C-alpha positions, 0 to 999 in steps of 0.5 A: 285823356286830360293832361293836368300840369302840376307846378307845386304840391298844392296844385295836385287835384283833390281826388289824388295825393302825392303818395298815390302819384309816387306809387303809380310811378313806382308800380307802372315803370316795372321792370325799370322802376325806381324805389318809392324813396327815389320817386319821392326825391324826384317829386321833391326836386320838381316842387322845389322853389330853390334857385336852379331847381324845380320843374313840373308834373303832368298827370294824365287822367280819365275822369278821376283815374290816373293813367299816366304821369310825367315828371320834368326837372329843371337842371339849372344848366345849359349847353352840355347839360340840357336845361331840362331832364325828363325824369319819369314818364309812365303809363298804366300798362292797360293803356299802353299803345294808345298814344298816351305816353307820346301825348305826355312827352310832347306836352312836356316838351312844349311846356319847357324852355330849352332842351330836354334830356332823359336816361333810358335803358338800352333794352327798354321798349320805350326807347323806340318811342323817344326816338320817334319823338326826336330824341337821339343818343348823344352820350353813354352814361358811365358811373362809378359806384362806391 
């Protein structure tokens, strides 16, 4: 698998487009998927040039076939809220268990300055991968939804 780093929309390889990347993320994160609109907003944030925003995308590809995507956001913060948030990481279900997710995450961590946080459902099998890489549970997220 080749990993391509995408810093801005114009860096997306010609054989794929932003919409296909968003669809890949949405479809391959089931049953923990976000809506296409939320994925698109995550891509907007990653490609933003506004101060204290931005990030990057890693595309895992075999020839011209997308097999994995990772979206990392810069939070513009430090300390209590880490500098980076791993927003999405997904691998084609047929390629899971081959180490592709680990390669994407480790590459993303090496590309970041500062600490990285992520949110994961307690019952998501990927939680074990994150723990093996070195992520630890620090806080329970609580939400009040209106």
